[in-house]
N, C-alpha and C positions, 0 to 999 in steps of 0.2 A: 504493500500500500504506500503510495507516494505521500511524503510529508507536506502539509499545507505550506503555501508560500510564506506566510507570516512567520511560521515557526522556523523555516529555513533561514529567512532573513535575520531573525532574532539570534539564531545560532551563529550566523556569520559574525554579527557584531560582538557577541559575547566571546567567542573563541578567538577571533582575530584581534579584537581589542585587548583581550587578556594577554595574549602573547606579545603584542606590541607594547603594551604598558609594562609588562614584566621585563621586557628587554630594556626599556628606558630606565626602569627602576634599578635593574642590575648595573647598567652602565653608570647611572648616577651614583649608586652606592660605591662602586669600585673607583670611580673618578674622585669622589669626595674622600674616600679612604686613602688613596694615594696622595692627594694634595695635603690632607691633614698630617700625614706622617712626614712628608717632605718639608712642610712648614716648620716642623720641629727639628728636623735634621740639618737642613741646608741654611746657609746664610741668605739674607735677602737678595744679595747679588746673584747667588747660585740659583735661588728659587726663580728669579726673574728670567734667567737663562732657560730653565726648565719650562717656564710659562710661555716663553716665545717659541720654544720647540713644539709644545703642544698646540699652540695657536697655528703654527705653520702646517702641522699635520691636519688640523681641522680645516684649514683653507683648502688643502689638497683634496680631502675627502668630500667636502661640500661642493667643490667644483666638479668632481667626478660624478657625484649624485645628480647634480644639475644637468650635466651633459647627457647622462644616460638613463637615470632611473625613471623619471616620468615618461620620457619618450618611449623607452622600451616597454614599460607596463602598458602604456596606451596602445602601442602598435600591436603587442601580443593579444590584447583584449579584442582588437578588431579582427583578428585572424584565429579565433578560438577553434574553428572547425577545419582549419587548413594547416596541417602539420608541416607541409613543405615550406609554406611561407613563414611559419613560426621558426623553422630551422634557419631560413635565410635571415630573418630579423635577429635572432640570437647570435648568429655568427658575425653579422655586421657590427652588432653591439660589442661583442668581445674584442673585435679588431680595434674599434674606436677606444675601448677601455685601455688596451695595451698601448696604443699610440698616445693617449692622454698621459699615461704613467711615465712614458719615456720623456715626453715634453715637460711635464711638471718636475721631474728629476733634473732635467737640464736647466730649467729656470732657477731652481733652488741652488744648484751647483754654481751657476754664474753669479747669483746675488748673495751668496753666503757671506763673503767678506764684507760687503756693504752693510748687511743686516747686523753683523757682529759689531762693527764700528759704530753704526748709528745708534744702537741700543746698549752699547757698552757691555756686551755679553760674549766674551771670547770663548767661553766653555761650549757655546752652541756649535762651534766649528768641529768639535770632537764627536758630536751626536749625529750630524747629518749624513756622513758616509754610510753608516749602518742603516739609517732610515731608508736610504735609497732602495735597499733590498726589500725591506718591509713594504714599501710602496708598490713594488713590482708584484708581490704576492697578493696585495689588496685588489689588484685588477681581477684576479680569478675569484677571490672571496666575494667581492661586491657584485660581480656578474652573477654568481650563483644566487645571491640573496635577491637581486632584482628579478630574476626569472621566477623565484619562489613567490615573491610578492604579486607578480602578474597572475599567479594561479591561486591567490588568496591564502598563501602558506607563509607563516611568519616564524617558524621554528629556527630557520637558519639565522635570522637576525638575532634571536636570543642567544644561540650558542656562539655566534661570532663575538658578541659582547662579553660572554663568559670568558673566552680564551684571550681575545685581543686586549681586554682591559684587566682580566684577572691575573695573568702571568706577571705583568709589570707590578701589579699591586702586591702579589706574593713576594716578589724579589725585594721590594722596598720594605715590606714587613719583616723579612728575614734580616735585612741590614739593620733595621731599627732594634729588633729584639736581641741581636747578637752584639750590638754596640759598635759595629763597624760603620765607617763613613760611607756615604753614597758617592759613587763615581758615576758621573752623568752619562758617559759613553756606554757604560754597562746597562743603564736604563734603556738605551736604544737597542741593545742586544736582547734585553727582556721583551721589548716590543716586537722584535723580529721573531722570537720564539712563539709569542702569543699569536702573531699574525699567521705563522706557519700552521699551527694547530687549527686556528679559525678557518683558514682556507680549505684545509682537508675536510673538516666537518661540513662546512657550507657546500662544498662541491658534491659531497656524498648525499646530502639531503636534497639537493636540487636535481639529482640524477633522473628521477621519474619525469621531470619536466624539461630536461636538457636535450634539445635537438640541435645538432650542428651539421654543417655541410662543408665539403672540401673547397667548393668554388664560392667565392665571395660575390654577393649581389651588390654591386656598387650603387645601385639605385636606392637600396635600403640604407646603405652607409650615408648617402647624401640626405635621405629623408630624416634619419635620426639626427644627423648633424645640423640640419636646417631647423629642426624643432628644438634640439638640445642647446644650441648656442645661446638662445635667449634665457633658458633656465639656468645655464652655466653662469651667464652674466648676472642673473638675479641672485643665485646662491652666493657668488663671490661678493656681490654688492651687499647682500644681507650680512655675511660674515664681517664685511668691512664696517658697515654702520653699527653692528652690534659690538664691535671691538675697537672702534676708532678712539673711544675714550682712553682705553689702556695704552693703545699704540702711541697716541699723542702725548700722554703723560710720560711714557718711557722715553720718548724723544726729547721732550722739553725739560723734564724734571729728573730723569735718570732712572736706573733700575730699582732703587729703593722705593721710590714713589709708585712704580709699576707694581712691585710686590705687595705693598700695602693696599692698593686699590684692588688688585687681583684677588686678595684674600676675601674681600667683601663680594666681589663679582662672582666668585665660585659658589658662594652660598646662594646668590640670586639665581644662578643657572639651574637650581633645583626646579624652577618653574617650567623649564623647557621640556621636562619629562612628559607631563600630561599634554602639553600643547602639541609636541611633535608626534607622540604616540597616537593621539586622536587623528592628526593630519594624515599619518601613514595609512590608517584604516579608511579615512574619509575619501582619499584621492580616487581609488578605483570606483567607489560608489558614486562619487560626484560626476565622473565621466559617464557612468551608466544613467544617472538621473537626468543629465542634460540630454542624452540621446532619447530617453523614453518620455520624460515629462516636461522638458524644456526649462525655461528660467524659473518657473514656480517650484519645481523640485529642488533646484539648486538653492533657491532662497530659503526654503524650509531647512534643508540640510545645513546650510551655513549658520543660521541663527541657532539651531539646536546644538551644533558642534561647538560653537563659541560659548554658548550657555553652559554646556557640560564642562568645558575647560575652565571657565571662570569659577564654577562651583568648587573645583579642586584648588584653584589658585587663591581665592579670597581668604580662606583660613590661614594659608601660608603667609600672606602679606600682613595680616593682622598680628600673627604670632611674631614675625620679625620686628615689626614696629614696637612691640611691647618688650621683647626680650633680646634686643640686638646685642647688648654687652655680654650676657651669658653665652649666646650663640657663638660670638667671635672667640671668647675665651676657650670654649670647648673645641671649636673647629680649628683655630689657628694658634692659640696660646696667648699668654699675657703680653708678649712682645708685639702683638698686632692689635692692641686695644683701640688704637686710633682709627681702625677700620670700622668700628661700630656705627658711628654716625654716617659714614659713607654708605654702610649697608642699609640704613633706614631710607636713604634716598634711592638707592638702586633697587630696593624691593618694589617700588612703584613701577619699574620697567615691566614687571610681570603682568600688570593690568592691560598693557597694550599688546602683549605677545599673542594671545588667542586671536585677536582681530587681524593682526598682520600675517600670522601663519595661515589662517584659513582664507584670507584674501588671496594669497599666493596659490593655495590649493584650488580655489574656485577658478582662477584665471588659467592656471596651467591645465586643469582637467577639462576646461571648455574650449581649449585651443587658442588661448590668448597669452602665450608666454611673453610676447614682445611688450604687451601693455604692463604685465607684471614687472618685467625688467626695467622699463622706463620709470615706474614709480619707485622701485627699490633703489635704482641708481641715483635718482634725485635725492632720496632720503640719505643715502651714503654721502653724497657731496654736501648736503645740508649739515649733517652731523659733523663732517670734517671741518667745515668753516666755523660752526658753532663751538667745536671743541677747542680750536686754537684760540678763539676769542675769550671763551669763559675760563680756560685754564690759565691764560696769561693774567686775567683779571682776578680770579678767585683761587688759583692754585689747585690743590687736590680735589676739593669739592666742586670746582668748576667743571670737571669732566662729567659728573653726575648731572649738574644743572643743564649742561649742553645736551645730554642724551634725552632728558625729560622734555626739553623744549622741542627737539627734533622729532621725538616720538609723537608728541601732541599734534604738531603741524601735519606730519605725515598721516596720522590717524584721520584727521578731518578730510584730507584729500582722498584717501582710499575709500572712506565710507561714502563720500559724495559720488564717486564713480560707481560703487556697488549699488547705490540707491537708484542711480540713473539707468544702469544697465540691467540689473536684476530685481529692482524694487526691494532690496534688502534694507531692513531697518535695524541699525546697530543696537538701539536701545531695547529692541524686542528680545535680544539675546539674554538680557538680564532677567526677563520674565521666565525664562526656562531654568534659571538657577534653582528656585524652590522646587520645580518639577523634578529636577535631577536628584535633589536630596530626598524627596518623597518616594521616588522610584527606587532609589538605592536602599532606603530604609525598608521598603516593602520586600525587596529581594532578600535582605538580611533576615527579616522576620520569617520569611518563608523557609529559608535555608535552616535557620536555627529551630524552626518549628518541626521540620522533618527529623 
């Protein structure tokens, strides 16, 4: 007997959302654990070098995701019943992934000396050569995960986080418990080991969906590149405007200021877990809604998704505002207590995150990546200009003031576009917050009742 459509849809959201959220929670926990230990082991200058290294790796991965993830998922979704075309698409995507890896390694290699001098982090030069090998393995790891996502399978993402972030965390933990100092190039080696295991597991899990051909279809290469170039630009612009405060601080005030601000920013990044996990699940459904129901389906999906994310974020923001000092003491240690008031300001960034993330999800899934790129690039340039002005005027706190001003202005522009194009009402998302709490409470009561 065939399951009702409503039950099937509910199972998709529960299963996919659980795996995606679990992956983000594991990644968040391991990232925070690694940062907490290194804040206690390293000097502020060495921690800044590690922070720049992690930032560069994030830039590379966000660029890779932008170039390939959404385009590949969207293309495979349109060819569900054509295995030959799926094989052509997957092969073209893998070729682009490898080419992107080689290009990103080359760019990092050429710019390494400039970055080390500009941010006064000479230790970074020891970490990058090992990372180049990790980056190559990530081409196969991410390709496997993208193919799984196109088939509504999220296990690969979870296990990738476990190994890719778990092995470096365990290495830092061993160094801390044994009392040995941390050598940063060895951290790069731990990342390489974690990436190797993640790639093996992800490739194995993707095997039921992995169709490849020997002959490359250049038309699909061009199609994926044509679509992905805008999402690539969007993702890099997003990374740029989200981190321009730290980058500008490091350039203008040095590595110590970067480390102090980064301690607060890493706590704030907790908010990205629900925002991006929900976005990963929403993207395939958003493309489907647009095809079946038009703008009305996308409108409802956007408002409900933002409301669900806000329901998770709001308690976090309130908790941070009240307990900023204890949070910093536990997370970073007493030597970073000046980060507490910075944290109170950066916590407000989270209120803008659900709207911005789902804005990108809607535009990319409905075939408008160029518009998404234009808005995100503008925000990046705006935040860059504001950061220089506010940091020179207000020092450390100026970085947070600049980001709040930039996020507010960008929010107004994005919501104006969504209202005109899809009739989306940003304020209506807040009406779904109580609904989320009520539904969640009902599910919990039902489960405990059983």
